[in-house]
FIGU-516889 format. One record per residue: x, y, z of N, C-alpha, C, O, CB in turn; residue in three letters. Coordinates in pm, whole numbers, plus 50000, padded with zeros to 5 digits. Each point is the difference from the previous one (the first is absolute). Glycine has a CB too. Example, Ala and Ser with C-alpha at 12.3 -4.5 7.8 and 13.67 -1.06 7.14 Angstrom:
<torlos>
513194943150780499115011950000500905012050000501044999850066497074988550059ALA501545022249803500825011950006499235010950073500515011150017500674982649768SER
</torlos>
This chain:
<torlos>
492605073549607500084987449930500205003049851499575010249947498964978150227MET502145002049763500115001049854498614998349943499264990850035503115000249963ILE497295018249913498674999849937500174998349850500865006349939498155008550243ARG500174976549760499964998949857499285012049941499105005750062500974969349955SER500335028649865499285011149926498614995349973499734988149986502395020649904CYS496985001250102498634997149966499874992749864500675003749904498675016650230ALA499834969849860499854992749875499255008549895499025006550034500994971650096ARG500395022049757499335008149897499204990649909500554990949939501295026950068ALA496904984549986499094991749919500055004349854499825011749968498674985050232ALA501764994049715500115002549854499084990249922499784988650040502645019649990VAL497064996949858499204991249916500814995049883500605007949927497355004250140ARG502084975049914500744993649892499114989549935499564990550066502665013650052SER497524997449759499124990249927498674998450071499454989050007502564998749911ALA497465023850135498684999750061499924993750143498944998450059500245000449708GLY501954998150280500114993950136500685009250094500925007149960499164970349942GLN499495022850230500605008250099501214992650062499854989050054497915022249990LEU503394994849948501264993550046500625009450110499595011450017500844976849748GLN500535006450303500685008150094501504999549973500554989549970497635006650197PHE502485015849844501414999749987500624993550116499384999950106500535019849759LYS501314974550126500714993550110500345010950103500265011549966500714970249881ARG499005014250278500275008950110501485002650011500794990650001497205001050118SER502405021049889501415004150016500205006450143499035004250063501184999849677LEU501024996650306500255005350135500865012549998500755002549906499054974450182PHE500085030850018500815011750015500824998650131499704991550084498595022649785ASN502724994350146500745001350129499005006650097499435010549971502944991749916VAL497454991650222499015005950099500625012150066501225000950015497734976550031ALA500175032249995500435011450076499904996150142498924998050056500365018549771GLU501934982450234500074996450146499995013350077500965007749997500384970149962VAL497505024650113499825012950065500945002950113500225011550037497494986649899LYS502844991250121500895002250120501415004449961500815003250087497884979350038ASN501615017649746501325002949953500035013149921499155002349914501324973250081VAL500505033050035500225012149925501214998249914501115000550052497825013350124SER500924984149693501074997849914501095009950001501174995950000497264993249874LEU501285024350126501025010250002500855000150127501155004249995497375008849860PRO500944982650260500675000750128500614986650039500784999450094497655018549973ASN501224971349863500414987650047499284995750130498865004350021503315000349869GLY498424987350197499464996850132501105003850100500924992150019497554988649894ILE501475030850148501075004550089500174988850110499074994950063500405031049892PRO501864971150059500464989550097500004986449946500344990350069498825023250108GLY500404985349682500074987149937500565002249856500974993449962497054997350180LEU501415018249779500465000749862500135015549962499165008350036499674968349903TYR502255026349988500095012549930498994999249885499424989549971503065014050094THR497325008449869499095000249885500534990749891499214992849938500095031150116ALA501984976049922500644991849896499924985150039499744991449916501845027850025GLU498634978350182499894986250053498624993949984499844988549962501915017350198GLY497265002549872498574995949984499674997849854499274990749967500105022350239LEU501164995349703499724998049861500564986649951499364993049922500655031850046ASP501224971650080500584987249965499204988250058499784989949934502455021350056LYS497354990650139499334988950067498544998049962499494988850007502045015150177ALA497795007149774498604998449975499645004449856499594991649919499985011950327TRP500585009549721499445004849871500534993349883499234995149917500475025850182THR501614978549887500674993949878499664985549990499544995649895502355020450120SER498314976150095499724985849989498584997049980499674990549928502205005550208VAL497235011649925498584997349983499485004049859499134993349945500615010150303GLN500805007449697499665003849868500374989449900499244996649908501055026850159SER500984971049954500424989649910499184987250012499694993549900502565016350112HIS497404986850110499214987650022498615001749935499544991049930501715004050290ALA498115016149802498685002849936500034999849849499114994649934500355019050262VAL501574992449750500205000149853500124985249948499354996349902501855027050112GLU499604968950052500214986249961498714992050012499664991949913502725010050160GLN496915000550038498804992650026498925003149895499304991049953501285009150291LEU499305012649720498975003849894500474994049869499144996149920500205026250197ASN501944976749853500494994949870499684985050001499604994749897502315023050080SER498264975550136499744985450005498494997749985499594990649932502475005350218ALA497125012249912498594998549987499525001049854499224991949948500585017550281ILE500755001149710499525003649858500394988549902499394999149894500895026750152SER500664965849983500294989449911499614986050040500404989949940501355024349996ARG497434985750169499514986650057498644997149947499075007650025502234995350185ASN498554986349718498764996549939498994994550101498795001249982502454994449808LYS499314998150323499164994050098499025010250063498884996750041502974986750003ALA498615028549960499115010350078498785003849907499015005450050503105005050084LEU497944987049744498895002949909498784990950040498855003249971502825003449834SER498624982450261498934990450035499325003750131498994994150037502254987849842ASN499325028050193499365004050128499105010849976500405010149943501494983250186VAL496805005549912498985009049966500055013150067499305009049952499434971950006GLY502025021550148500015012550065501465004750024500954992249997496805002150109SER502355018249917501375005350029500614993750128499334997550100499995024449789ALA501934975950100500724994150112500635010050095500645009349951499784971949902LEU499455017650274500775007950097501364993450014500254989249948497655018450178SER502954999349946501314994650027499884986950077500724990449972500265032950029LEU498144976250092499784987950079499494989149911500344988350020499205025150184ARG499624990149694499554989149901501094994749920500024988249964497835022150021ASP503134998749982501134995849914500804989250075500384989649947499755033649941LEU500094980550245500724989550087499294986750012500594989349995500315029350134LEU497744982849887499194988350018500004992249865500134987850001498415023850179LEU501334995549707499994993649865501284992549983499974988849948498585029349955PHE502574987250136501314994249978500084986550081500774991149963500305032749999SER498154974850146500094988250080499034988349944500114988350034500505027250171LYS498464989049708498964990049963500074996749852499324990749957499185017950226THR502274998249739500084999049854501384995649952500895008449995497385009349991SER501974969349978501324995849961500555007849881501215001549990498244976350098PRO499695027149821500395007649881500255014150026500295007549907498454977349964GLU501155019550252500165013550032501425004349982500924992750037497205005450116PHE502105013949790501305005849973500805001850123499545007150090499535004049719ASP502124983050204500815001650120500425014350020500215004050115500594973049857VAL499325031049923500415013550013498825007750082500295008750082501164989949687ASP497374998150208498935007350070500094996850146499945009150082498564990649716ILE501634987550238500154995550138501185007250068499905004350115499144973149820SER502075023949991501265005850053499815014550022500355004750108501024978549774TYR498125024650026499885014450018498775003150090500015010050073501104994249696TYR497884987950228498845002950092500504998650144499675008150087498584983349742ALA502564998350196500544998050138500945012350039500035004650115499864969049853GLY500845031149933500875011450026499155012650033500305006950097501464983149746GLN497275012650083499145012250025499324998450132499965009450079499654994449676VAL499834984550272499284998150126500945001650120499655006850096498734977749787TYR502785009550114500965000450113500545013450020500055004650113500554972549847SER499815029649934500545013550008498985009750073500345007050096501004988549684ASN497435004450169499045009150055499674996350143499865009050083499244994949689GLU500774983150260499674995950140501115005050091499695004950108499044974149813PHE502535020350043501085004950090499955015050017500085005050112501354975949817ALA498445026349961500075014850002498775005750087500125009450079501074990649681VAL497644993450215498815005450067499994996750149499105004550071499654993549715SER502234994350263500154996850143500835010650074500194999050122499644976649820SER500685034749984500965008850065499345013550035499025004449940502874984449933LEU498725017450228499665013750039500605009549901500894996349923499014997550319LEU499595018749759500565010949912501315004550056500755006749929496975001150003SER502614988950193501205004150064500314990450116499144996650081500435027449851GLU501694971950069500374990150103499975006450145500255011950021501234976049803ALA498225003850267500085003950140501404997450054500574989449976496985005750053LYS503005014850044501344998550045500995008849933499575009349931499854968550121GLY501915020249960500985008749941499825002049850499714990449928501825002350250PRO498635019849771499815002949863501315001749918499985004249885497905006250186GLN503244986149995501325002449929500804987149973501234999949988498865022650122ASP499144966949882500724986949980499874993849862500324988349981499325007850256GLN499905011849668499914994949861501345003849934500355011849991497044990549993VAL503324987649972501265001749938500784987349984499754990350072500225031950018GLY500944977649823500814987349976500754996050118500545008450073499704997349694ARG499824981350256500644995050121501414994549968500214992949902497515001650195VAL503235009149991501384995249976500154986150064499094995050067501835029049929SER500204970249984500284986850055499955000450149499364991350059502035003349746TYR499275015250261500025000450141498595002250060499694995250109502675013449873SER496824998649945498625002450049499164987749981499004998450069501185025949877GLN500194967049965499194987749970500344989050104499284990150003500685015549745SER501054995650333500374989950095498864998350102499445010150043503044995249924ARG497164982750074498954997350092500285006850134501145000150046498404978149836ALA499475027250178500105006750128498924993550095498944995849954501935026549933THR499434977250241499034995150099498675007049991499965012149976501914982550172PRO497014997949872498725006449994499625006150134500124993650104499224990549718ILE500205028550172499565006750116498534996350026499115006349944502555012350015ASP498074971550122498704994550021499005011350040498854999949956502224977950112ILE499375031650014499045010250053499745011049895499075007850017501744987750222ASN500005005449649499845010649915499604995749857499725008449914501915003650228ASN498334974849835499854994849862498735002849937500005001649878501454981550182THR497395017950009498785002449934499285012950037498865002449962501014973850024VAL500865032050091499325011350052499535010549896498985006650020502364989350182GLN499395005549693499685009349895498644997349932499235009249974503234993349993HIS497274984650005498774997349929499444986850056500154989549938500645022949850ASN498594988150324499554988150072498574996349958499085008150015502434997950180SER498304982049755498694995049960499124999250125498855004249993502134982649810LEU499495008350310499144998050119499655013250058498895001150053502144977049996LEU499825032649948499675012750052498925006049907499025005950047503334997150058LYS497834995549761499015005149913498654994050019499005007249996502784997149851HIS498154982450172498714993850027499335004550132498805002350008502054978349862ILE500025020550232499535004250131499415014849993498985003150062502804981150049GLU498915024549813499565014049996498775001749908499365010550002503034996850041SER497284982649880498845000949908498894990350027499204996749912502365011149923ASN498394987550289498984990150039498605004649971499154991949963502375000350214LYS498215020649837498645005149983499604999949854498825000949968501465013450234THR500704984649708499785000449858499674986149938499694998749881501855021050114GLU498554970150092499684986149949498584999249954499115004550072502564985550083GLU498075004349726498664998649951499124992150097500504991350072500405010049697PRO497835001550236499114992550084499924985449949500214997149882498475024250172THR501014969850039499854986149964501314992150008500024988249967498115018749886GLY502924999450190501324992950011500374997450144501034993950027499725016749763LEU498444994050301500364998250149500254986150034500934997350076497725021649983ALA500574971449889500194985950036500904992249914500224988150023497645013050066GLN502715006049803500904994549908501475001550045500295006950097498024998049727GLN502604988750105501415001850031500375014449965499415006049910501124969350046GLN500435030150115500555013249971501434997949957500654990350039497845021450127THR502004997849750501334997649942501135001150103501024993349987498095015449796LEU500714999450315501015001150109500194986850076501124995950028498275028349995ASP499444969150011500094987650072500574989449906500754991350043497315015250108LYS501584994149724500454989649905501525001849977500684989849983496985009349901LEU502895012450115501405001349984500744993650123501004993149984498635028449876VAL499844980950264500604994450113499904984549999500944993150039498545028250083LEU499354973449834499774986149995500944992849896500474988950021497125016050051ASN502655002149817500734994349888501485001950015500754991549953497325012549902SER502425007350210501415002349995500575003450144501175003550015498545004649741PHE499444990850341500365001850148500235014750038499615003650112501474973749884GLU499485030949926500165013750027500195008349870500334994649895500634998850328SER498845019449787500135008649883501475000949963500335001649882497615011750182GLU502984985750034501385000849971500404987649921500765001349904499655012650303VAL499134974549828500414988149926499254999349866500504993949906499994994050313SER498335018249770499315000749873500775008949904500204996549883497614999750233PHE502635015449933500795009349908501284993149965500385000649883498655020550221ARG501684972649984501334995049968499844988149900500764999049904500185008450328GLU498134984249790499694988849908499625005349863500484995149898498744990850295LEU499925024049805499605006049876501205005749921500154997649880497655007650228PHE503015002249961501135006349931501074990349954500565001349891498995018550244LEU500714970149952500964989649971499564991349881500794996749912499865003550331THR498084996249760499484992349883500005006949867500234994249894498414994750266GLN501085024649851500125008149883501415001649948500234999849879497805011650201ALA502924990350014501395002149967500634987649933500965001049923499175015050270GLU499284972449839500484987349947499664997249857500504990449940499325001850284ALA499295016549717499604997849865501135003249911500545011050008497134993750046ILE502734985849856501105002349906499395002949865499014993849961502574991150167PHE499015024349802499505004549867498835009250018500195012050020500574966749873SER498035016450100498825009050017498804992550047499864988049980501005026549842GLY498224993150244498774993950047499325008950104500295011950012500684965449942GLY498125016750120499255007150102499894992150125500004987649997498745023749830TYR501184995650285499674994250126498585004650036499715012049998502764987350075THR496624990849962498625003050021499644996550150500544990450055498925005149690TRP499675012050316499374996550120498544995549952499265007749938502225009350216LEU498184970449878498744994549950499204994450118500564996450104500504998349671VAL497605004650205499144994250099499364987949945499375000449895500245021550206TYR500544967049970499404987049951498684998150078500004997450120502334991749826HIS496555012249980498724999050061499734986450061499284998750099499975018149742LYS501344973050096499734986350046500504997750140499264994850084500884997449683GLY501085011650261500654997750129499975012450085500414999450117501064983749779VAL498065028450052499945012450077501225004050059500075003050120497764992249922LYS503275005049872501345004550042500525008549895499564999649885500884980350247GLN500555028349908500825008449907501274992849964500584993250085498495027950016LEU501404980149773501204994149960500795009849918499435009549946499524968350061PHE502355020349982500885007149908500274990949885500214988050019500835025750164LEU498974991849695500194992149880500785007949907499745011949979498174975950052MET503145005549907500835005549890499474995449870499704988149988502295012450156ASN497875007849756499774995649863501095005749921500505010850030497044987749995THR502864994349870501195003149917499485004049861498944995849953502604987650177TYR499345025449806499585004749868498685008150026499855007950093501264971449777GLY497945017750036498685007250011498914990450046498845001449963501845014849852TRP499704974250263499024991250049499165006950112500495009050069501014971249869GLY497295015550077499115005450101499644988350097500104988449962498965029849873VAL500514985050290499564989550096498764993249942499335005049910501605008050292PRO498804975049858498804992949957498765006050055499494996150105501824983649880PRO498195030749937498935008350055498584995349953499005006250034502655013449971ILE498284969249916498704995649950499684987050066500884991650017499445019849762PHE498424986650261499444987350052499674991149879499905004349885499125007150327SER500834976449825499534990349890498665003749948499714997449883501554984450221SER497865024649983498685004349961500205011749890499345000249896499624993150345ARG501945015749790500305010649899500434993749866499465003649895501245012450291ASP500234974949818500494993949877498974992449924499955000749877502204998150228LEU497014993849966498984992049935498935009449938499534997749889500904983050276GLN499215029649909498945009349954500495007549872499255001649903499895001350341SER502125001649759500435007449886500214991349875499695003949887501355012050272PHE499514971749869500234990549887498614996949941499924998749878502244990750229ALA496755009249970498704997549951499535011649910499454997949892500064988350313SER500715025549840499555012149928500775001349865499465003549896499995008450329GLN501864984849788500875001849878499654989349891500345002049883501565007750265ALA497464979449889499664989449905498525000449969499424990249954502454995750132THR497545025149939498585001549968499074992950092498884996649961501815005849812GLY499724995350348499104993350101500204985250007499364993550083498975023949878GLY502504977049959500264985650004500594995950132500765007850057499574992149699ALA499384988950293500554994750130501554999549988500564993749910497284992050136ALA502805020950047501504999949997500484994350123499975006750104500165012949755ALA500314968350139500544993450121501425004950018500804999449906497734980050065ALA501815025550150501415004550025500474991350117500325005150108499325019849810VAL500414962550060500294990950114501425002350048500294997550118498104985249793ASN502485021750007501415001050050500175012850086501075002150057499804985249734SER498125021150218500165012750071499874997750155499424990050042499645022749752GLN501474996350286499884998350143498585001550039499135003949923503165004350113PRO497504988350100498635001350060499675014850007500865008749983499384969950157SER498455023949885499475013650001500785008850098500285011649972497434979649967THR502665003250177500685008550096501535000449993500675006050084497414989550056GLU502434997949756501484999849988500405010849906500494997749889499654977750156ASP499615037550005500505011749926500265010750111499634998350116499014996349657TYR502005016150186500415010350089499465013649949499715001949882502364984550181VAL497825023150037499625013549965501195008650029500445000950114497124995249935VAL502995010649846501115008650022499595012750083498975006449977502044984849807PRO499865011750310499795012650078501075010349973499735012050010499174974750167LEU502315009149791501095009149982501024993349918500184987950011499385023450203LEU501184996749696501104994349926501105010449984499755012149999498674972549880SER502755010850110501195009049982500834995049882500384988349996499695017150254VAL500195003149659500804996349884501484998850038500575008850066497775002749783SER502274977550108501474998250024500704999149865501114994749992498484993150231VAL499785017249673500665000649870501115010750009499915009650077497944983049798TRP503185005450045501155009550010499545013849958500515009850055501164971949897GLN497405019849954499595013549962499225007550113499705011849988500224980049773HIS499765000950350499295005650110500995007550093499585008650077498664972849906ALA503075015450010500905006150097501375004249943500715007650066498124978850105TYR501545009149715501385002749952500285014949978501085004850034498884972849856LEU499095029550055500255013749967500295008150132500955007850002497554990049786HIS500715000550316500145008350122500954993950104500555007250083497135001149877ASP502504978650035500774993450110501184992149958500804996050084497155003050034TYR502194998449751501244993149950499944985650017499004994650048502295024850004GLY499794973749910500054985450002499934994650140499394989650022501935010849770VAL499315006550308500054995550136498865005050088499994997950122502425001149847LEU496625008049966499025006750087498664993150012499035006350042502075014449898GLY498804967250026498774992650010499415000850141498845003850015501974981049805LYS499965011750282499494999450138499515013850040498925001050058502674980250001ARG499175029849912499595013450037498715003949935499145006450060503224999749968LYS497504989749845498755002049923498864993950074498975006350026502264993849759TYR498994987250249498764992450063499695005950135498835000550037501784977449847LEU500395026850194499725006850124499205012849980499115003350078502964987050014GLU498295016849800499165012049970498684997049949499065007350030502915004349923ASN497874977949971498714995149960499094997150122498815003449998502284987049796VAL499475003350309499284997050116499435012750069498895000050052502564979649970TRP499375031049975499575013050055499015007049911499435010250040502744991850070ASN497594992749769499145006049901498724992549983499155004449923502845004149965SER497824980250181498774991949978498825007650055500045005350110501254972949903ILE497655022149907498685006350046499214988450073499344991849936500555026349859ASP500234981650332499354989850078498425001649992499264990450020502835008750136TRP497455013149817498565001849979499484991949882498944993850008501275028950088ARG500554977549792499564991849885500104985450030499084992549967501635025349878VAL500424977550218500074985950038498894995550088499444989349977502935012550002VAL497285005950121498964997350093498604999149926499224990950028502185020950155THR498334997549726498835000049924499874986749918498944993649998501195032049994GLN500934970849946500064987649920499634987650087499224991349960502595019349890ARG498794989250270499694989150095498585000450046499354989650010502985010650064PHE497175011449955498585001650051499024994549901498974994550038501665026050088ASN499724981149739499164995049899499854984450005498964994249967501725025849895GLU500404973950182499974985650007499084994650113499564988550001502775011949905THR497435008650185499144995850119498535002549982499214995450082502705009450061GLN497705002049757498585002649979499334987349960500444993649905500005030050030ARG498514972550132499294988049976500704988050033499554989149963499375022249875GLY502244989850234500814988250039499324992050108500534989850045501555022549894ALA
</torlos>
């Protein structure tokens, strides 16, 4: 996760104050920068898709925080999640902070969902020609064999945390929500491919209706991850405990929990795949998804459910 730097306590005019919280590019342990992600990214492609863009986003976020006077009224250091919350509850909040906080959050969420090496053929990273980009019939029997979510869950049943036996499981929910893994994969890839300009495709879990959904966000927008209770609580804290009515916000259960995201920004695929390579990139992303991480995120939603 993106972590804010430790707050430094300083004395000024006899009073204890705290420096504003700044952020660093997170170390994503599943990714080896010198090697790229075999089967998905070359080292140069990974630098374009992750290191360079994330470094720029963090630099801009820190710059926006340093010149924002509203943050000086908040008594404690803000996490990245707090920044996103703050941007939803404070009209005077700097739009640049909301913009770059969303970028940092989305970038990291997407990269942390990937394996260190794609499952399946390792020789398919490369720019795509016009003839290669032409649509081809889907091989139903072969389309998910390299990196199957359902096979992963089945082979790791014994690793499921205790207390989840009577709760929903991700494999059953995928079938209930999308009918089959083949249709889930094709819908996911098609919805991602349809993004024009830049954005993300997310797999999210709606706790209210207990279903999985696919959601596109554009630019650096993030899914509605905060409940009205979150918004009201944070608004109250930010105003020193004053009652903060957020009547225009959705009900407590009208929010989603992100499980997976894929970047469809041009910088995510242009270097390695070229202008016509978006579909091939997305297919390679599918083979690189770490279903263990996705399953763990879902299991967290079921604790205490």
